[in-house]
N, C-alpha and C positions, 0 to 999 in steps of 0.2 A: 457224475456220467457227462461232470465238461469236458470230459477229454474222449468221449466219445468223435469227437471235434479233431482227433486224429486222422478219419478218414480220409480230413479235408485237407488236412499239412502238404507241406512241398510245393502248394501252386506261385508259392512266392518266386520267382522268378524272375530275367531279362527277355524281351521280348523282342524277333527280331526284327520286325516291322516293314513286313512286305509290303502290309497295306501303304506305303507312301513313295511309292511309285516306283518305276523298275528301275529309274536312275538315282533319284534321291532316297527314298528307305532311311533305315535307321532310327524312326521316332513312333512306332510302339509303342504299347505300351512297359516299364518295369520290371512288373508285375504282370505274367505271362499264367496266362487264363484264370488270374483275378484271387489274389489268396485271401485264405476266409476263414476269420478267425475270429475268435474274443481274444481275451489275455488270459495269460499266465495266473497262475497263483501268486501271493505273494511271494517269493521268494525264491522261485520257481525256474529252473536256466532249461531254455533249452537249443541246443544242436541242430544242427539239418543241412543238409547236405543232395543237391539233385544234377544228375545230367540231363541234355534238352539236344534232341541232333528234329534238326528242322530241313526242307527242304523243298524246293516247288522248283516246277519250271509250265504251269500256265499261267497265259496273259490274258486280260482282260479289257474289254472297251464298253466302257460302262458296266454292264453285264453280261457281256459277247464274248464269248472264247473269239480269240485275233490270233496273227499269227506271231511267235516269239520272238524275242529280239536276241536272247540266249539262250541255251542250250538248262542251265540250272543254279539256282540261286538256293547257298545249302549255311550251316552253319554248326556248328557242333560247340555248347558252353557247361559248363562247369560252374557252378553257385555253390553260395555258402549261405549260411544264417544263423547268428545269435542274437538270444533272446532272454530279458530277468523278466522279472515280474516285481520291479519297486514296490509295490503294496496292490491289495487285492483288488484293485479296478484299475492301474497304471501299470506296462508294459511297455519297453523300451527294448527296439530291436534293432540291428545292424546288421546288415548284410553286401553283400559285395562279388563278382563273379571273373571270369576270366570265360576268352573265348580261347579254344583249342588251333578255330579254323572257320576263317566265314569267308567263303568263297563263291564267283561269280564264275560260271565255265560259259565260255565262248561259244557261238555255234561253230560247229567244226568246217564248213568251206571259209568265214575266215581266217583263220592257220592261224590264229593269235592266243597269246600265252593266258593263265587262267588271269581272276584278277582277285587278290586273296590277304589278309593280314588274322592276322593274332595278337590276341594280350587283353590287358584289365577293360573291362567294363565300366562298372559305375559303383560309385558307394554307397548305399540308401538308408538314412537315416529316419527312422521312422516309428513313433511313440504311438501310443492307441491307449482309449480309455472307456470304460466301462461306464457308461451313462447310467442302466436301467439293468437290473437284474433282479430277478422272483423266480423262485427256484419250489416245487413242493414234490412228494413221492410222482406223481401222475404226469407234471409237466414241469416246463423250464420256458421262461423269457428272455433276452436279454438282447441288448442294445448296444453296439461299440464305434465311437467315432477314431480314427485317426488323421494323423496331420506329418505328413514325410516331406522331408527335403533329399530332390536327389544330387549327388556333386561326382562330373566322368572321371574316372583314374584315367581310362584308355585317353589314345589319339583320337580325333576327326581330321586330320589332315594327311593320312597316311598315302602315301603317294606311287604310284606304278609305270613300270615303261609302255610310252604310247607308241614309239616310234627307234627303227633301229638303220640310222642313215648307212649307204655302201663302205663307209671307213668303220663302222663298229660302234660307232660312237650313238648313247643312249640315250632318248630324251624325255622326260618321266614330266607326269599331271598329277595332283589328285585326282583318289580313287574316287569309287560313286559315294554316298553314304552307305549304302548295302552293304560294304564289306568295312569297314569304320569299326574299329572294338565300340565307340561312343559316341553320338552325339553331339557332343562337347558340350549343351548346354544344362545349364541349373535348373531345376523341374522344381514347382511344390505339388505334391498329391494330397487330396485330399481321399478318406473313405468313411464307410458307413457298415455295419453289420451290422445285420437282425437273426434271431436263431429264435425257433419257435420246437423247443425239443419235447416225446414222449418215452420217457427212461423206459416204461413197463414195458413197451412196445418197441423198442429200443427204435424210432425214427424217430429220423430231425428232418425239419425243411430250412429254409433259412435264404439269407440272401445279402448281396456284398454290391455297393454300388460303389466307382472309382472314376476321379477324375485327377487328371495332371496336367498344369499351369507351363506349359512349358517358356522360355527364357531363349534366348538369341545363342547363339556362337560364335568361336573368334572368327568362323567365316562370312557373318551376318545372314546367320540363316535360323529359323524361328521355325521349328517344325508346328506341325498341327497341333492343336492340344489333343488331347486324348478322352476318351469318355465310355464308360462299358458302364453295363448292369449285368449280374450274373441270378439266377433262380438255379437252387440248388437242393437236392432229397435224398435221403443217405439212409440206407439201412444195416445192424448191426445182425452178423448170423456166427452162433456159438461164441459169442462173448471176442471172438480176433479177426474174423474178414469182414470187412466191411465194403461194400457197394455204393457208390453216388455217381448220380449222374448232375448234370449242372445244363442248362442253358445260358447262354450270355450271346448281350449284343452290344457290338462295336462302333463308334463312332470314330473317326478322326479327322481331325479339319486339315485344309490345305496348308502349305507352304508360303509362309512369307517373307521378303525379304530388307533385310537391312538400307534403309534410303542410299540411294546411287548404287548400290551392286544388283549386278543384273547376272542370275544363278546361270541362265543359258549360256551366256557367254564366258565366265567366269570356271564354271563348274562343272557345264554338261548335265544341268538339275532345269527337268523344265517343270519346272510350280503349278502348273497347270493339268498336269499329270499325277497330283499327289491331294491325300482325301481318301477315305470309304465309308462304306458302312459295311455293316457286316454281322454274320447270328452264327454262332458255332453250335455241336451240340458237344461234351464234351463227358464220355464216360471215362470214372477213375476205379479202382479196386485196393485195397491195402491190407493190409494183416498185421496186427499189434500183438509182441509178445514183451510182457518185462514194459518197459516203457520206452523199448523200441515201437516202431512202425515203420515199414517197408513201403512202397508203394507205387504204382503205375497206372498212367493216363495216357491222352490222347486227343488232341482239338480235329474236329472233324467241322469241316467250315460246310455248313447250311445251303446258306445264300452271300452273293460278293455283291456288293456295287461299285465301281472305284469312279473316281472322277480323271481322265483321260485316257489314255494307257497305257496300263502297270501290271505287275508284276502280282498273282495272285495268292493270298496262302493254300498252302496245299498239307504237305508229310507235315507232322506234328507229336514229336511222345516224349514224354517227361518220366523218369527211374527215379527212385529218390529213397530218404531215408533220416528220420526224426529219432531224436532221444532227448524223453525232458524227465530232469531228475530234483529233487533238493537239495540245497545245501546243507541244513539245518534238522529233516527230517523225511521220512520216507514216504514215495508218493502212493499213493493207492490208484491198483487195477481200475 
């Protein structure tokens, strides 16, 4: 019954970081929605991919609506993941992603060009270890811990045109972190997962907790540390159709700067307008056949509180597929 967890596969993706300020951005969780799963079986292999589209034009001062500073912030992201069960308790995963488009659409009255970029995001190396597992015909309990490392693959210093003089000469400046493919820092990821399953009733309850310790990047920026807690409930119908609901709380700290680096002067980033507290409702539907699972989910903001003046979380939808198999033996349904 371990593979009932297919109903929540694919939540492992890069977050777009809307919660780090209208001008800062780019520093949320590299795990969108918080993936929630234990370990693979010994010598089992998993391939997964998903596509995520995010968009927002909503601005907040603390928890109140305010006048927007631009028309839209959006991203189109493709994510890939591969995992291998080294032992029945230890799983190793490696993942990365590619932004087809990260775009900031300026207000029409400004008559200025969109700011955008594309490219690889980050590489995540993520081992997980099953510290407790007990199973019977009527119930199953499992606890898993993980320790991951994030390495930037993409740029955090792409530039864009900010001014064209009468002679046609273009002047460039570093683009806001909201449209950079990566925040450029090397981060440590701590993860905890717990499951209580009732196989006969095909009902699962589980949770995850995620903490990301951010490092400094090459521009002297340290984006706020990230913490999230997710509570899940899932039900399987007709042995193939899975319905999962999640309530996720998310906390992001304020950005810090290296000594003698003024983010506002150098990069037009107001560190006082970074950091947030949010609550999301995340419904997901999945369908499993043989060793494949396809799924879709959306993140719905229920409450948002931001420091200063920031773009808020808006539309976010994800579609994906996962495939599990064993190199040496067949995998039961």
